[in-house]
C-alpha positions in Angstrom: 73.8 121.9 137.3 75.7 119.7 134.8 72.8 118.3 132.2 71.8 114.8 132.5 73.7 113.2 129.3 72.8 109.8 127.7 75.8 109.9 125.8 79.2 111.8 125.2 79.1 112.1 121.6 76.4 111.3 119.0 77.0 110.4 115.6 74.7 110.9 112.9 75.4 108.4 110.1 77.4 104.7 110.3 79.1 105.1 106.8 82.9 105.4 106.8 83.4 108.9 109.0 80.4 107.9 111.3 82.6 104.3 112.3 86.0 106.0 112.0 84.7 109.1 114.4 83.3 106.1 116.8 86.7 104.0 116.4 88.9 106.8 117.1 86.7 108.2 120.1 86.8 104.4 121.8 90.6 104.5 121.0 91.0 107.1 123.5 87.9 105.7 125.6 85.3 108.2 125.1 81.7 106.6 124.8 79.6 107.6 121.7 76.3 106.7 120.3 75.8 106.0 116.6 72.3 106.4 115.0 71.9 104.7 111.1 69.0 104.2 109.2 70.7 101.5 107.3 70.5 98.1 109.1 72.3 96.3 106.8 75.2 97.4 104.3 74.4 97.0 100.7 77.0 95.3 98.6 75.2 97.0 95.6 77.2 100.0 95.0 80.5 99.7 95.7 81.2 103.0 95.6 85.2 103.6 97.4 87.4 101.1 96.3 90.7 101.8 98.1 91.5 102.5 101.1 94.8 104.6 101.4 98.0 104.5 103.0 97.2 107.0 105.5 93.8 105.3 106.6 95.2 102.0 106.9 98.0 103.7 109.3 94.7 104.9 111.3 93.0 101.5 110.8 96.4 99.8 112.4 95.9 102.3 115.4 92.9 101.2 115.9 93.7 97.1 115.4 91.7 96.5 112.3 94.0 96.5 109.4 95.0 92.7 109.5 90.9 92.5 110.2 90.7 94.7 106.8 93.4 92.9 104.9 91.9 89.2 105.8 88.2 90.6 104.5 89.5 91.9 101.5 87.6 89.7 98.4 91.0 90.6 96.5 94.6 90.4 98.1 97.5 92.5 98.0 99.8 90.1 96.5 97.0 89.9 93.1 97.9 93.1 91.3 99.2 96.7 92.5 98.8 98.2 89.1 96.4 100.2 86.7 96.6 99.7 83.2 95.5 101.5 80.2 94.2 99.5 77.1 91.9 99.2 74.2 89.7 96.9 76.0 90.2 93.8 77.7 90.0 91.8 74.6 92.5 94.2 73.1 96.5 95.6 73.7 98.0 96.9 76.7 98.8 100.5 76.2 100.7 101.4 79.2 100.8 100.9 82.9 100.9 102.3 86.4 102.8 100.2 88.7 102.6 100.5 92.3 99.6 102.7 92.2 97.7 104.4 95.0 100.2 102.9 97.4 99.3 99.7 97.1 102.5 97.4 97.5 103.3 93.7 98.8 106.9 95.1 100.2 107.4 96.9 103.3 108.2 100.5 102.9 110.1 102.9 105.2 107.9 105.8 104.5 105.0 104.5 106.0 103.5 101.6 108.2 100.8 100.0 106.2 100.4 99.9 102.5 97.2 100.4 100.8 94.5 98.2 100.1 92.1 97.9 97.4 88.8 96.7 99.0 84.9 98.2 98.4 83.6 100.3 100.7 80.7 98.2 101.7 83.6 95.9 103.4 85.5 98.4 104.8 82.3 99.2 106.9 81.2 95.9 107.7 84.9 95.5 109.0 84.1 98.5 111.1 81.0 97.6 112.2 82.5 94.5 113.9 85.4 96.2 115.3 82.7 98.8 117.0 80.8 95.4 117.9 83.7 94.4 120.4 83.8 97.9 121.9 82.0 98.5 125.3 82.1 102.3 124.7 80.1 102.2 121.2 76.5 101.9 121.1 75.5 101.5 117.3 71.9 101.6 117.2 70.4 100.9 113.6 67.8 101.3 111.9 67.3 104.8 113.8 68.0 108.2 111.7 68.5 111.7 113.2 66.0 114.0 112.1 67.4 117.4 114.3 70.0 118.5 116.5 69.8 121.3 118.4 72.6 123.2 120.0 72.2 124.3 123.9 74.9 126.1 125.9 76.4 123.0 127.3 75.1 120.4 125.6 73.3 119.1 122.2 70.2 117.8 122.1 69.3 115.4 118.9 65.9 113.6 118.0 66.1 110.3 116.6 63.4 109.1 115.0 63.3 104.7 114.9 61.8 102.0 111.8 58.8 102.4 113.4 58.5 106.6 113.1 58.6 107.2 117.2 60.9 109.9 118.0 63.3 110.9 121.1 65.5 113.4 122.2 69.1 112.1 123.2 70.9 114.4 125.0 74.8 114.7 124.7 77.8 117.0 124.8 78.9 117.1 121.1 77.3 115.8 117.7 79.1 115.0 114.9 77.2 115.1 111.4 78.3 111.9 109.3 75.6 111.7 107.7 76.3 112.4 103.9 75.6 115.4 101.1 72.3 115.2 102.4 73.3 115.8 105.8 70.3 117.1 108.4 73.1 117.8 111.1 74.6 120.4 108.6 70.8 121.7 107.5 70.3 122.5 111.2 73.2 124.5 111.9 72.6 126.5 108.8 75.9 125.4 107.2 75.4 125.5 102.9 77.8 124.0 100.7 79.9 126.4 98.0 81.1 124.9 95.1 80.1 123.1 91.7 78.8 120.2 89.8 80.2 119.2 86.8 77.7 119.3 84.0 78.5 115.7 82.6 76.8 112.5 83.6 77.8 109.6 84.6 77.1 105.9 84.8 78.3 102.8 86.6 77.3 99.3 86.3 78.2 96.2 88.5 77.6 92.9 86.6 78.6 89.3 87.6 80.5 87.6 84.4 82.3 84.4 86.0 83.1 83.2 82.9 85.0 86.8 81.9 88.6 86.6 81.7 91.2 88.9 80.3 94.7 87.9 78.8 96.2 91.0 79.7 98.2 91.1 83.5 95.8 91.5 86.7 95.1 95.3 87.3 93.1 96.9 90.5 91.5 99.2 87.8 91.3 99.2 83.6 91.2 102.0 81.4 89.8 101.7 77.9 90.6 104.3 75.9 89.3 104.4 72.0 86.5 102.5 72.2 82.7 103.7 71.3 82.3 104.3 74.7 85.5 104.4 76.7 85.2 104.2 80.6 87.0 101.8 83.4 86.2 98.1 84.8 87.6 95.9 87.3 87.5 92.9 89.7 85.6 93.8 92.7 86.4 89.8 93.6 88.2 86.9 92.0 84.8 85.4 91.4 83.7 87.0 88.4 81.7 90.4 90.3 83.0 93.4 88.3 82.6 97.1 88.5 82.7 99.6 86.1 82.4 103.4 85.6 80.8 105.1 82.2 81.6 109.2 81.9 79.5 111.2 79.8 76.9 108.3 79.8 73.7 109.7 81.1 71.0 107.7 82.6 68.4 107.0 80.5 71.0 105.9 77.6 73.0 103.6 80.3 70.1 101.7 81.3 68.8 101.0 77.9 72.4 99.7 76.6 73.9 98.2 79.2 75.2 95.1 77.7 76.3 97.3 75.0 78.7 99.4 77.4 79.5 96.2 78.7 80.7 94.8 75.6 82.5 97.9 74.7 85.3 98.1 77.4 85.6 94.2 77.2 85.6 94.0 73.6 83.5 91.3 72.8 80.0 90.5 74.0 80.2 88.6 77.4 77.7 86.4 79.4 76.6 88.6 82.7 73.5 89.7 84.8 73.6 93.0 86.0 73.8 93.4 89.6 73.4 97.1 90.2 73.4 100.3 88.1 74.0 103.6 89.1 74.0 107.1 87.5 76.1 110.2 89.1 77.0 113.6 88.7 80.7 115.0 90.3 80.1 117.3 92.6 83.1 120.0 93.9 81.0 121.2 97.0 82.9 122.5 100.3 80.5 123.3 103.3 81.0 126.9 104.3 81.4 125.9 108.0 82.8 123.0 109.6 81.3 123.6 113.4 79.9 125.6 115.8 81.1 124.9 119.2 79.4 121.7 120.1 78.5 120.6 116.4 80.9 119.3 114.1 80.5 118.1 110.5 82.5 115.3 108.9 83.2 113.4 105.7 80.8 114.4 103.0 78.3 115.9 105.5 81.5 118.6 104.6 83.1 118.3 101.5 81.9 116.2 97.8 84.8 115.1 95.4 84.9 113.5 91.8 86.1 110.3 92.9 89.2 110.4 90.3 92.5 109.5 92.8 90.4 107.9 95.2 90.3 110.2 98.0 87.1 111.0 99.0 86.2 108.4 101.5 89.8 108.8 103.1 89.7 112.4 103.3 86.7 111.7 105.3 88.7 109.4 107.6 91.1 111.8 108.2 88.1 114.4 109.2 87.3 111.5 111.8 90.6 111.4 113.4 91.7 115.2 113.5 88.4 115.7 115.5 88.4 112.5 117.6 91.5 113.0 119.7 90.7 116.3 120.0 87.1 115.7 121.5 89.0 113.0 123.5 91.3 115.6 125.0 88.4 118.1 126.4 87.2 115.1 128.1 90.2 114.2 130.0 90.5 117.5 130.5 93.8 118.8 129.4 92.6 120.1 126.2 92.4 123.6 126.0 89.1 126.1 124.7 91.0 126.6 121.5 91.5 123.0 120.5 88.1 122.1 119.3 88.0 125.3 117.3 91.4 124.2 115.2 89.1 121.3 113.4 88.3 123.5 110.8 91.5 125.4 110.8 93.1 122.2 109.9 90.9 120.4 108.0 89.4 123.1 105.2 93.2 123.3 104.1 93.8 120.1 103.4 90.2 119.3 101.8 90.5 122.0 99.5 93.7 120.4 98.2 91.8 117.4 98.0 88.7 118.6 96.1 91.2 120.6 93.9 93.8 117.6 92.8 90.3 115.5 92.3 88.9 117.8 90.1 92.3 117.7 88.1 92.1 114.4 87.9 88.9 114.7 86.2 90.4 116.8 83.2 91.8 114.0 81.7 89.3 110.9 81.4 88.9 107.6 79.4 87.6 109.3 76.5 89.9 112.8 76.8 93.3 110.4 76.0 94.5 108.9 73.0 96.3 105.9 73.4 99.6 106.8 73.5 101.2 105.3 76.1 103.7 108.3 77.1 100.8 111.0 76.9 98.8 108.7 79.5 101.6 109.0 81.6 102.2 112.6 81.8 98.3 112.8 82.2 97.3 110.2 84.7 100.8 110.1 86.7 99.8 112.3 89.4 96.3 110.3 90.1 97.6 107.5 90.5 100.8 108.1 92.5 99.8 110.8 94.9 101.9 110.1 98.4 102.7 113.9 98.2 98.9 114.0 99.1 98.2 111.1 100.7 101.3 111.6 103.6 102.7 115.2 102.6 99.5 117.3 103.7 100.3 119.3 106.8 98.8 121.2 109.5 101.2 123.9 109.4 99.5 127.6 110.2 97.0 125.8 112.5 97.0 127.6 115.6 97.9 124.5 117.8 101.0 124.0 115.6 103.6 125.8 117.0 105.7 127.6 114.4 104.5 125.2 111.7 103.7 128.2 109.0 106.9 127.3 107.1 105.5 123.9 106.6 104.9 123.2 102.8 103.2 120.5 101.6 105.1 120.7 97.6 103.0 121.5 94.5 104.0 118.0 92.9 101.7 115.4 94.5 103.4 112.7 93.0 106.5 113.2 95.4 106.3 112.5 99.2 109.4 113.9 101.1 109.7 113.0 105.0 109.8 116.5 107.3 110.1 117.2 110.9 108.2 120.5 109.9 105.7 121.4 112.7 102.1 120.4 111.4 103.8 117.4 108.8 102.8 113.7 109.7 105.8 112.4 111.8 108.6 110.5 109.0 107.9 107.2 109.6 110.8 104.2 109.8 111.1 100.9 111.2 112.7 99.6 113.9 115.2 97.1 114.0 113.0 94.1 115.7 111.1 94.9 113.1 108.1 96.9 114.3 107.0 100.1 113.1 107.9 103.2 114.9 104.0 104.3 115.3 103.4 101.1 117.2 105.5 103.2 120.1 103.0 106.3 120.0 100.2 106.3 121.9 97.1 107.9 122.8 98.8 111.1 124.2 101.7 113.4 123.3 105.2 111.7 122.2 108.2 113.7 122.9 110.7 111.8 120.9 114.2 112.6 122.0 117.6 111.5 121.5 119.2 109.3 124.3 122.2 111.9 124.6 119.7 114.5 124.5 118.1 113.8 127.9 118.7 116.5 130.0 117.6 118.6 132.8 115.2 120.6 130.7 113.7 117.4 129.3 113.0 116.9 132.8 111.4 119.9 133.8 109.3 120.0 130.7 107.7 116.8 131.9 107.4 117.9 135.1 105.3 121.2 133.9 102.9 118.9 131.7 102.3 116.5 134.1 101.3 120.0 136.7 99.3 120.9 134.0 97.7 117.7 133.3 98.6 117.1 129.8 99.7 113.5 128.8 103.2 113.1 127.2 104.9 110.1 127.0 108.7 110.4 126.5 110.4 108.2 123.6 114.0 107.3 122.4 114.6 108.6 119.0 115.1 105.4 116.8 118.8 104.9 115.9 118.9 105.9 112.8 116.3 108.0 112.3 114.9 109.5 108.7 115.4 113.2 110.5 118.7 115.3 112.3 119.3 115.0 116.4 115.8 117.4 117.3 113.5 116.9 119.8 109.9 116.2 118.4 106.7 116.6 119.9 104.1 114.3 118.4 100.1 114.6 118.6 98.2 111.5 119.1 97.3 111.9 115.3 101.1 111.1 114.8 101.4 114.6 113.6 104.3 117.1 114.8 103.3 119.8 117.4 106.2 121.4 117.6 110.1 120.5 116.5 113.1 122.1 118.3 116.5 121.7 119.7 115.5 123.6 123.2 112.3 122.2 124.5 112.4 125.1 126.9 111.0 126.9 123.1 108.2 124.6 123.6 104.7 126.6 123.8 102.4 124.0 126.2 99.8 125.9 126.2 99.4 126.7 122.1 99.9 123.1 121.5 97.0 121.9 123.2 94.4 125.0 122.2 94.6 126.8 126.2 94.5 130.4 126.7 97.6 131.7 128.9 96.0 132.3 131.9 94.1 129.2 132.5 96.1 125.5 133.1 96.0 123.2 130.1 
């Protein structure tokens, strides 16, 4: 007999990865219960400060991109550069315009530019979005303290703020509960990698009188000071963040005013909002999943913040898993579909962690005040669309003939490609819409008008018989690819491309067995 379930998907944790997982599931009409200990999101520690181009494209899919930009304390038009200087009172050394994909003008390469925005603001926007979704229940003030996998469901133990516990039954559980994940420990998964031996010290402070003669920037890297570091605005009302690599907690807490004066270039009246000592970690879980329990975000991987990839990678995890769970619930996903989550995300995570670690090799204290040298050392950190947009699922068991897709060694260069596994090349349509706006929650076969023939109709009929939702979309004209057919997945990645639709293996791309219908 089918078990009596309290929800289809139990999500442990409502940080960015848990909220993103719930948003993706809701986007596909799958109900979920999100358990989160924090009743209120704290603004004391901003953590991530940039939402990447790719993450903003996902927010566009969910209908929250505009709300996020409206909520951002610093508008996109204010600045798009990272600036290196001797201090906020000193001279400019060099700068990186268009850093992190920040742009106030439309770009054919993507549907949304990135956005400078503190992580707590992102979380609140997503909480508000999910509060309007009838298929999402957000339970704040409770925590998942245990989870056990059964043959056909999972059972989680949830403890509320009064200490009372209850059992929650779900078809799947997703651990989005961070570095100290209860879910990860429950399934016996460890983290593999290393921690950087150097300490780091963050300070958030309020200094409404603090101004700089330097051009606006989302980050100022201060080179050559007694204690080199980074500083930037959290808003335009005088709240600032700063990072001091190599500074331990004891020294930092005793010398906050001195540290701030170092990067500002002079003493400045201020009020300390929060301090946060931390250690950079390069850790990846030895497994991302069992049959019904999955690890997403920092429950599965930790990487240094250099380059701004950590939280954005977590959102990528959530999207990849969410549409696959939806396919299973809707009856068209095969038994190999969910197993592809780790197969697809682990290589992306490993590459991203490696890039962040390389970025860590040239911090503020490692650099001389020579602009040309800084440009060489830091270019890939601030211009990384080759990583952000160019990652590929080529080689995945549910991507057909995708083994040749190469993300490229130079992460600063993004080269659009229709190789299976890659993100569909973006283009703006003549009516001003994004091509991505025409892609829905199912597979989409993009076909030039002149190629609509008998084989296309036969394929669509076969997909309908198998129960696989496939929409037919006329290829845009002009388009950034040759006259080929492209099958696009719900996450905007290419499952197959070619010239003859009869070569398309519907069983493979849906993770089905040959002997069973999709």
